N, C-alpha and C positions, 0 to 999 in steps of 0.2 A: 425391458429395459427400452425396447423399443419407444414404448410414452416417456419414458423420461429421458428420453434424447429428443421427442415431441417438443415435449415440455420445454426442455432448456432450448432449444433452437428459437421456441416463442420465447422469452424471458427474452436473451438475449437481443432479437429483436425490437423487442420493447426496453430495451436499457440503450440500446443505438439508438434508437430514435428522441429514447429521453433526451441521452447526452445532444444532438444533434439538434432536439428544439429550444432546450432550456441553456443558459448562459451558465457556467462554474461558478459553484456555492463560495469556492474555491480560491477567489479573486484579488479576498484582504489579506492572502498567504503567505503572500512573495515568492519570485524572483527564485527557483536555484539554481546553484552552480553546472546541472547535469554533468557536464563533461571532468570536473573536478574531479565530483562527487566518483567519480568512475573510475579515473587514474588512483584515485585513494585504496575503493575496494580490489583491482587488481594487482596494483603492487607488488605483491607475491606471488603473484601465482602469471604463469610460463600458460600461451597456449597451446595446446599441441592439433598435431597435424595430422591425428584419425579421426576417422567418422565420425565413430561414437563419442569421441573425449567435444568433436566441434558443435555438435547438433545439441549434444547437453553444456557447453557452453551456455550455446544458442539459446534455449530456454532459459535458462538464469539469466540471462541479461535481456529478456522480453518479461520476466519479472520483475527485474529493477528497476523497467523504464516503468511501466503503471506502478509503481508505489511511485517516483520521480514527477512523474504528469498528476496533480492531486482532478482527481475523480476521473480518472482512467480508467482505473479499476471499480466492480460495479458491484453489489451483495444480490446474488442471485434471492435471494428473501426476500426483501424490500426491493429489493430492481430502483435500489439507490447509489447514488455515486460516493463515494471512501471516499472523504475528505483527510488533510495527510494527523489532525491533529486529534481524532479521530479514533478509536479506542477499537481493535481489531483481531477475527481469534482468524488462524488460517491451517487449514487442513494439512497432516502427515503427509498423507498418501497422493493428493491432485494439486495442496500449496495453496489451494483458493484462499481469496478472503473472503472475511466476516464479517462484520458488525455485530461487535460481543453481548448484544442485549439480544441485536438477532438472534441470532444463532442458541444462546440461552433458550429464550420461547420453543426457538425448532425443539432442542433435545428437550424439554420437559412435556410436548405437545405429544413429541413424539411416541414416550415412554407411557405418557398418559395415555393412550389410544390402542396401548400396549396392553397395557394395564383392564382395561372394557374388554376388550374378545379374546384378552385371556379367561373374567370372568364367566364372559357369554358360550365357552365351550367348554368351562367346564360342569355348564346347567347340561349340556348335553352326552349322551349318554350312542352318539349312534345311531345309525337311519340301513332303511334296504333300499341297494336301488332296484330297477323294473326288472332284473329275472333274478332280487327273490334274493343274494348275494347280498351281506352283513358287511358293514364300510362304517368302521370301528371310526372313534373320533380322534380328528389330528395331531399327531402328537404339540405339545407348546414350549413353543418358545425359552430362551429365555432373554430376559428384558436386555436392549437394547439400545443405540440410536445410529444415528448415518448422518455421513454427510450430505449435503443436498444436491455435490457433484457430484462426486466417483461411489457414495453411496457405502460406501465404507466403515460395515459397525466399530463401536465406540460404549465400552460398556459403561455402566453409570457413574462410575468414579470418576471415570473421561470428561466431566464436563466440565466445561473451563468455568471460570470460579472470577475468574484476573485479566489483567494485558497485561501482556509479555511482552516480550523485544522477540524479533525471532528463528534469533538462538534460544531466548529460553533463560539467558543467563538477570536481567533486569523488570523487574516488574514496576508497569506502568511511566515507561522509557518516554522524556523528554520531548516535542518535538520543535529541534539542531538545526536551524539554514543552512547549516553544515554537511549535515549528515542524510543520511538513506531514512523518510518515514517511518516511524515504526522500531528502527531500530535501536543498541546502543552505542555504538563506532565503538566495539571492541571485537577482535579476535570473534571467529566462529567459534572454531575449534571444536563442531562434531565430526565426530568418525568420519571418512570417506566413505562412499560404495563404490563397487565392492572393496571390503576390507580390506584393507589393505596396513593396516596399523598403524595411517600416520591422521591428521584431520584437515581440518579447514584451516584455510592459510588467511580467506577472505574477509573481512571487516563481516559485522554484523548483516547478512541480508536475506530477502527473501526467494523462495523456492530455491530447488537443488544446489545439494553443494555440488561443482565443476565436478571431472574427474579429479587424480588427482597429477600435481602437478611436478612432483618429490623423483631423482633422480637417486639410480640402482646402478650397482653392478652386480650383472649376471648374464651366468653364458646360456647357451643356446639348450635347447630342450633334452636333444639325446650329448650336452654335455664336450660334445668333440670341441668347439670352438673356444675359444676365447673370449672372457669377461665382458662385455662393453657396457656401454653409459648407455641405459632404454630409462625412458617415462615407465613410471612407477603401474600405470595400469596394463604396458608392453611387453611385461614381465617376461611369459611366454610367447620370446620370440623362435624363430625356427631359420639354421640355416640350409643352403644350400647342402649337405654332404649326406649323399643314400649312406642310407644304416649299415649295412653289408656282414647285420648278425645273422647265422645257421639260426632257422626257421628249425618248426619245430620238428619236422621230415625229414632232419640230421639229414637233407641233403642240398641243399636250396639253400640261395643270403638273401635276406629283407633286402626290396629294391625302394626301399619310400622312404623319402627324404626326413630327415632329422624327425624324428618319436622321442617321446618315453623310454627312455632302458627299462629293457624286460614284456612292452609293449606292443610287440609286431603284431602285425593282421595276419588269419592263415594264410595257407600256401597257397596260391592259386593257379601251380605250373601244374601241368596235367601227365597222367603216366596211367599206363598200363596194367588193369589191379582187378585181383579172383576173387568171388563174392566170399559169402561166410562158408557156403559148402562145395569151393572150389571145383563147381559144373561151367559157371561163363567167366569170364574173363570184358570187364571193357577198359577205356577211357574215366576216368574221375578225375577230382582235386584230388594234388597229393595228402592237401590234410582231409580229406575224407576215402581213403583208402579203404572202409570196412563198410561192406551193401550187402545189402539184399536181394538175390532173384527170386523165383516167382514162381517156383521147381515148386512141391513140396515134396518131402528127403523123402518119405516112402519106405524107411526100412523099415523092415521084421520085428517082431521083437522075437522073446525068448517063446514063445505059447506057438509061434509060429500060424499063427490066426489070424491077426489082426496086423497093421504096421503104422508109423511114426504119420501123424499127420499136422506136422508146422512145416512151416515154410520154412526153407533153408539157414539153419542154423550150422555154428561149430561143436564141435565135440561129437560124443556121444550121445545117443538117444535114451534118457534117463541112463538106465544101469540096465538097459536089456533089457528089464521085466515088465513085461506088459504093466500100466495103467490100469487097467480093466476089473485089474484080480481085485479090489481095495472098492470098494462100490455103498454106494448107502442107498434105501427103504426112498419109496418113489417120495413119502411127502420128505427125505433128507433129515429126517430127524435122526435116525443111528445110522451104522457105519457096520459093513462086515467083510472079513477078506474071502472072496467065494475064488471056484474057477472063470476064469474068464469065460468057458463055454458055455457056463452055467446063466438062468434068468436069476433076475433079482429079485425075492421076497421083500412083503407089507407085511410092515412090522406091528399092524392092529392098532394102535393110537391113532388119533384123530390128526385128518388132514390137517389143515391152519392155512395152507396155502391166502393168496389173498384174491381174492377174486376179481374178475376184468372189470366192477366195479369200480374197485380203489377204493371200496371204507370197511367190504365186511370180508372175513376169511369164510373158506373152506369147512362145512360143519361131518363133511364126510370122512370114513375111514380111509386109511391110509390103499393110495388106491395108485391103477396104472391111466396114464393120458390123462387127459385135460378133466382140469372139474366143472364142475355145470357152471350153469345160470345162474347170477343170484335173488334167489326163490325170494327175498324178505321184499315185503311188502314198506312204501314210506309214500309222504305227500311229494308229491314234486310239482313245477311250475313249468309252462309251457317254454317253447326258447323269445317268443315273444312274451313273455312275463304278467301277461294277460290272466289266464288261467289256472287255475289247481287241482289236483287229480292223485289219488289213491292207487300207485302200480306198482309193480314189482320193482326192484330197485332196477335191473338187468332195462329194462325195458327202456324209449325214450317214447317223451309226453306231447303229441303237436297238436294243435287246436285247431280248427275248422274256419280261425278269423283269416282276410285275404293283409297280407300286408297292404300299408298305400303312402311306404316311403316311394319316393324316383328312384330312377338305376341312375348305372352309371353316366347314361344319356342324357340324364337331365330333360328329358320329354314323355318319356314312358313311367307307371307306376309301375311296380314289382307285380302286386297281384299273386302275391304267391304265398296258401298258407301256412300258416304262424312261421314267417320269416325271421324274425328275431331285427338282431340290425347286420344278417349274413343278407342279405339282399345280391342276387347272381349278376354276372350284365343281360343289356338286354338280347338277345337276340332277333330282334324284326330291323328287316332291312330300313336302308336309311331313304333311298331314296330320292336324294335332294338332286338338284340339277347339275351336270358339272362344267365347268370350265368352259367348254367343246360346244356347251350349247346346245350336245347333239343327243350325248346320253345319258344317261341317268345315274349313278351313286349307287353298285350293289353289294356295300359295302353292309358291314351288322351297327345300327343306327351307335350313332359316339355323336364327341364332342368336337368342336374345331370342327375346319375348314377338310374338304373331303379331299383329299390324294386326287391329282390329275389320274384322265384318262387312260385307262390302256392300249386306247385299242389303236391303229395305222392305218392312216390317208397315202394314196400311193398320192405325188405331184409331176408333170413333167415340163422341161424347162420351153423358150419360146419357140426351138426351132423344132422340138420335137423328140432330138433325136436321145438327151437325156433323163434318166427317171429316179423318181428318188420316192422311200417308202419313210415320213418324217410319224412323229404321233398330230392324235387324232387334236384341233382343233388349233391347230400351228402350220395350216397349209398357206397363210396367210404370209407370217411371219418370218417362215422357216427360208434358206434360198440353199440353193440346187446351184451345184456348178458345173457348166461344160464349154466341152475343150472348143466346140466348131467361135469359130469367126459370126459376128454380128452380119442380119444377113437381109439390115433395116437400111436401103438409099438413104447417104449422107445427107445435111442441110447446106454444105462446105464444099471447100475446095480441096480437102483433104481425103486421102485414102483415111478405111475403116479398121481399129487397128485393135478394139477391145472385142472380146467373147459375147456370147449369146447369151441375155441378158431379160430381168424380167419389165416392164414399163417399159419407156420411156429409152431414147439413148442417153446416155451422159454426156454433158456437154466438151466437146473437145477439147484437151487439153495439149493441144500439140503449137507452135511460132507458127505465127503467121507466114512469116518466108514472103510476102511482095513488100513493092517498094511503100515507103510512108508518101503518100501525095497530101496528107494533111501541114507539115511542116516543109517540105520541099524542097528535098535537103538529099535525095539522092540514096542517103541508108536504104536496108532492109528491115522489115518492122519483126522485133524479136519478141512482139508482147503476145500474147497466150489468143487461139483463134479466139475472135470477135466477129463472125461472119453470119454466125447464125446463134443470136444470143438472148434466153428469156428474160424476154422482162412481163412484166404483171399489165395486162389492159386496163381500159376503165371500165366502170363498174356501169353494164349493161340491164337493159328491165329484163329479157330473158333468166332466169334461172339456172339455165340449164346448157348453157353461155360454158365458154371455156376463160378459166380467167386468168390467159398467158398467152401470146404468141412468139413467134423468134424474130428477131430485127436483125437488120447488120449493122451493127456500129461505125462510127466511125476510125481513120488509124490515131490512137494515143500520140503524145510527143514522143517524141523520138529520144530515145534515152542511149542514146550511144555516146562514150567515150570519146571530147574531142580535146585531147590540152591546148590551152588557151594564158596567158603570161597577163601575169596585172597593171594595170597604165600606171604605175608606178616601175614597175618590172625590177618587184622584188621577189618576186616567187613566180611556179610556173606549176599549175596543177588542171587535174581532167575534171571537167566538168559535163553534161548532159549539151547536148547536141541542141536538146531548143532555149538555154541559156547559156549558152558560148561565146558569149560578150564577151571583152573587156571588161573587168571591172575591177571596183579598189578594195583592197587583201586586208582594210583596215588594220593592215599593219602599219608605224609610224616611217615619213618618208625618210626621215635619216642623212639627210643630205647635206655637206658642209658647207656653212655660211660663209658670210665675205668676213666677218670678224673671225674666220679661223678658229673660236674659242666654242663654238653650240655646234648643234646642229640642228636642221628640219622639223620643228613637231607637229607641225600638220601629218593627219591622217591620209595616206596613202592618194594620190594624185595624179592627174595628168601633166605629162611632161617631155617638150619637144622629143629628147633619145631617154628612152627607157635606161638604158644601160651604161649609161652618165650616172655616179653618185654624187657628183659638184653640181653644186646652187646652179641650178635652171628660172627660168621662163613659170612662175606660178609658187615658186617656195616662200616662205611664207620672210621679211622680214628682224634680225634680230632685235628685236624691243628688250633683250634684257642691259642692265646695267654695268657700269666696269668692273673685273672682277678681279685685275690686278690686283695682288697681293699690295695697301700702305706702305707706305717708311716708317720705321719701326720709332714708335709716341702719336704718327700722325692718326687724328682721327676722322680725317676730316674726307669725304666721300668723293670722288675721282667724275670734275665734270660734263664729262664727256661718258657717251653710251657706250656699249661694250663696242673695244677696237686692243688689237696686238699688241705685249707691253713694249718699253716702260710709260711709264707718266710722266705727264708736264708736274714738271716741280708745283705744290704747292701753295697757291700766294695766299690763300688764306690768311690775316692781321688776323694779331690776337692781339687781344688791350688784355695787359695785366697789371699788378703792382711792384713797386721792385720789394726787398727784400728787407728794407725799413718799415716799408707801409707803407709811407707819404707821401709819394710819385706815383702814377700813374704810367707804368712806360706802353711803346708802341712796337711788336717786329712781325715778322710772315712766318708761317708754318718752317718752311724751306728749311731759310736759317735756322732760326732750332735747332730742327734735329737732322740737321745736314750732318753727318758720318761720316766726311772725309777729315784723313789726316788721324795725328796716336789719340790714344784716349785722356790724352792727356791736353791736348790740344782743343778736342770736344769739349774738353769738363769748364777750360778756359773761356771758350766761346761760348757756350752757353750761361758762364754766371756773371761775362759781362754784359749780357745781353742785358738778365735779372739784374743788372744794379746802376741805380741811377742818376752814381758820381758823387751824390755828398757825401759829407760825416757820416758812419753812425752813428743812432738814435739808442744805440744796447750802453749800458754799463758793466766798468768792470767790476768783477768780486770786494773791489776797495771801495766801490761806489759812485766810482770816477767816472767819468762820462769815454768811451773807445775813441783815441785819434784815427781809426782807418776807413776808406773810406765802406763806400756802402756796400754788404755785404750779406754770409748764406753760411749760419751755423755760428762756431763761438764763435767771440772773439780774438782778436789771435796778437800774443805777444803780452797780457796783463800783466806781469813782472818789473815791467820798464814803465811806467809809471811813478811821476814826479809828480805828479801834485799836494801844495802845498796842504797839511792839518793839521790843526789848534787840539795841544791836551793840556789841562789842566791838573791842579792837585786835589788832593782829594774833600777838602775844604771850599773848593772852586774859586780862592782867591788865586791861586797864583795861576798864570796862564800863559802858553809857547808856539811856536808853530817853527814845523821838522817836516820833514819830505814824508810821502805817501813807501818807500820801499823803507824807512827804518823804526816808519808805526806797523808796516805788516812783520819787522824782524823783534819787535816786540815792548818798543819802548811805547807805552800807550799812556803813561799817567807822569804827575811830580812829585815830589817830596816833599810837605809844608815843613814853613820856616817857625822860627822861635816865635816871632809878628802872631803867627795861623793859630798856635794852641794859647798865649794871652787871650784873643778876640774873640777862640773857644771859650776858653775860660768866660770871662765875662757874660758873653752869652748866656753859657750856663746859670748863674747864677743869678739874674734879671728872668730870668724863666723859670725860675724857683719861686721869684718874691711872687710873681702874677700869680701861677698853681694856689698860694699863698693865701692873696689877698684876693680870689674868684672860692675855696674855701669858705674863708671868714660872710664874706657876703652871702654862698648859701645858707653859713647857721643862722643866720640875722631874718632871712628870708621864711626860714622853715620856725623861726620861732616866735616871730610877728602872725603868722598863719594860725600856730595853734591855739595863740592869744584869741583871736577872733573868733574860731572854734567851741574854744569853751564858754565864752561870752554868749553865745550866741544860742549852744546848747543845752550845757551842762546845769546838775539840779545846787539849786537851793543847798546851806548846810543847816539841821537840826539847830535851835536853839535845845538845852536845855533848861529843865525849872528847877531850881537851887530849893531844895528842901528847909523849912527851918524844923521841922522837929523829927518826932518816928509817928511811920504814920498802920493800920491795921495788919495785921497779919494779913496773909494772903491767904487761899483757899483751894486746894487740889482741887482739878476738875477732873471728873467718870468718861473720858472719854470713849471705850469700851459701854458703857450704858447707850451712849445718846446714839451712839452707830445701830447698838439692836433698834429706834428707834426708827431712825431713821430710813433700815433696811424695809422694818413694818408698814411705815405710811407708801411708801415707793410703792407696797407688791400691792396692797389697795389700791389706789391709783390709778397701776395696774390692769385690773382684774375690770374695777368700774369700765373705764376705756375698751377695755376689749369685749364688756355686752356692750356697752353704748355702741359699736360698731357692727355687729353682731344684730342684733335690733334694727338697724335702720339698713 
C-alpha cells in the first residue's frame, strides 16, 4: 500500500504539471453554465446540517466540479486529461474517472499477468528453507482485476465493455452543453446509503449519492417523546429523558438517557456481597454479585483421608464421595474402582503416551512416573541449518560453525556456535564518551545515543554560602538560587537590590530619579537607570581584550505629560514634555463665516482668540456660490456670491416665440415667474406675456381661421363661426353659398332639377357613341395588321395537277424489313468506329 501511495502521488504530480504546462485540449468544446447546471442537480435535494451529510455533499460537489471543468479530471493510467466528449468508466468504490480504452487495457493486462504467474506456480512443487523446513507452494488466487486507485477487486465479467452514464441508464450518452458531462440528465434513482428505502433525487451525477434528504415522522429511541419530523438519516435521535426502568438487579433504576427498550446497561451501583463459599464479603458491582475468593474449600470427603481442593465454590463437594475411588491406570486406558488409600495398578498394555519430542510415543508397558527420552535416531539439522547428522530424537544437534551475523547493537558480530536466527543481545560495554565529556558509558553495547551521565557534581554560589548538587556536565548551565544580597559594588548611584548571582551584575532596572538636564524642564527623569550602560567597544588588535565597556548615557527626552491646547482651540490633549508646543489638531476649523451659511473649511490654524468660534483673522473667505433656493421655474444662477437670503429679482432676459410662432417676444425672468396674486391671475399674466397681440393663425375644425387674438391651446368658440360655404348638386351644375353653422348642421349639397337630368342623358348617349367608334377603329386596325402578317410569312397554296386517266396501281411498302436492314447497317458502322478508335 505504501508503494501504491508513492506511485499515486507521483502520478498526481505529473498530471498537475501536465495541466499547468500545456493548454487544455477542450478549448473548442464551449463554456458551460456551471451555476445553472448545479441548481438543476440540487433542486430536489435539501442540504443537511449534520457533519457527516455535509461532508458527503461536499464530496459529491467536488466530483461535479471535476466533470464541469474540462480537463480537470485526470486519468491515472495514461496521465492525460479527461475531456467532456470522451468515453469514461468510473469506479464503484472510489468513483475515480478513467478513459474507457485505458481501463479495458488495464484489466486485460492485469488478468494476463495473473494467468502467467499461476502457470509458473503450477510447475513449482514447494521448497525447503535454511532450517530444513518444507515450504508448500502458495495458494493460487482467483482470476480478477482491480481499480488502479483504490485497488478494489473486480471479476473478469465486470470488465467494462461500453460507455454508460453515471447512473447506468443510458449507453453512449451524448454531450449536451446544458447537462453535466457524461450524464443522461435523468433522475439518478440509486438506493441511498445507508439503506433507508429512498432513492437519489439528483440528476445523473458523478461520485457518491448525498445522504437522504427525505423527512420522516419518528419518535426517539425510548419511544417516550412524541414523533417529530426529522431527516431520514437522523431517525435514530435521542430525547433528554432518563430511562428509569428497573435494572436486572431488581433494586436500582436505569439512569441512562434515551436508549432502546430492553437494552439497559448493567447496574454500576456498589453493594456488599459474599463470595460463593460465604467466607468473605466485599463491595462489588450490583450486576456482578457472584464472585470467588482465593480460599481452598478444604472440606473432608467421606473417606476421611482426602479433602476438597477446589477454590471457593457453592454447594456440596461432589456427593461427599472421594473422587480418588475411581481411578485409571498410569497410561489412562483402563479405569478401576478401588479404595482411595490403595495405589493404582498397571494394566500391562503398551504406554503409547506422546514423548517429549512431540513426534513419537512411548513403547514401554504401562508404568508409573515419567516416560523415558525418545530413543529413535533421526536425521537432524543444526540450528543454523548448515549441517545434518543422525542423532537420537531427544537430543539437539548443534554444529561448531560460528555465527557471523551482527548483534542488536549493530557493531559486534555474534560469534556464537550454531546460533541460527536467535542471536543473543550484545554483552560488551559501550565505552562511548558521554555528553558531560568527563566519563564514559558503562552500559551494555546499544544502538542510538547513550543515556546521560548518572554522576553528580557540587556547585557553589558566588558568595559561597549556598551549595547545590547537579548532574555531571551541567555545572555551567545549572542555576543556583542564593537568598543573600549581592556584595559587588554597584556602578550607578542606586543601592543593590538583587540577590547573589553568577557572572557580572545585571543592568540596573530602577528609575533614574535625577533631574532631567537634557530638556531643562525641571522634571525628574523616570527612565530606566542609564548611569552605567553596557556598550560594545570598537575592535582592538588584542584578542583577549574585553569587547564591551560601561558608559553613562545622557538623559532621554522628558516624557512627562503636559496638558496642551491646539492652536485653534478645538481640543485639549496630554502631550510629552519634549513635544508640548501647541500644534494643529488636524481637525476642521468650523468657525461660522460672514455669509452665515458655511463654516471655515481650513485645517485647525492659529487664531487670536482660540476660545471664540466666530470668524477671525486667518479663516478662509467663503468662495461658494449662492445657495439660496431659486424661485419656482427660474433656472438661472444668482450672480452674487454666497450671501444670506433673499436673492435679488432675476433680471435675465428670456427670448421666445409667441403661441402662434410668428413673432419673437422678450420679457424678464422675474416678470414671468412672479407668483404674486391668485392662480388665475398668474395664468393670465403669463398668457399675456407669451401672446403677440395679433390674430390667431390656427383654423377651426370647420377649416376657417380663428378670430381670437394669439393664444395657447385650442381655439375658443369654434361653434360661432359664420363664414360663407359654397355647396353644389350631385352633377356640379347647381351651386349656392350658405353660412358655416348651417353647413355644420347638415346642409352639405343641393338636389338636381330636370335640366340636370336631361344634360346627364345627353352626356351618356355621346359617351356610348364615342365607345362604339373606338371599338370599330380597333377592329379595323387589327384586320390590317393580320393581312400584313399573312402576306409576309404565310405559305403558298399547292396546286393539284389534273389527271387525264387511271394511273398504275400502288404497291405496298414492307416497312418492317426496311427497319431490320437499317439497324444492321448501323450496328456494323458502330463496330467499325469502335475498332478504329481502339487501334489509335
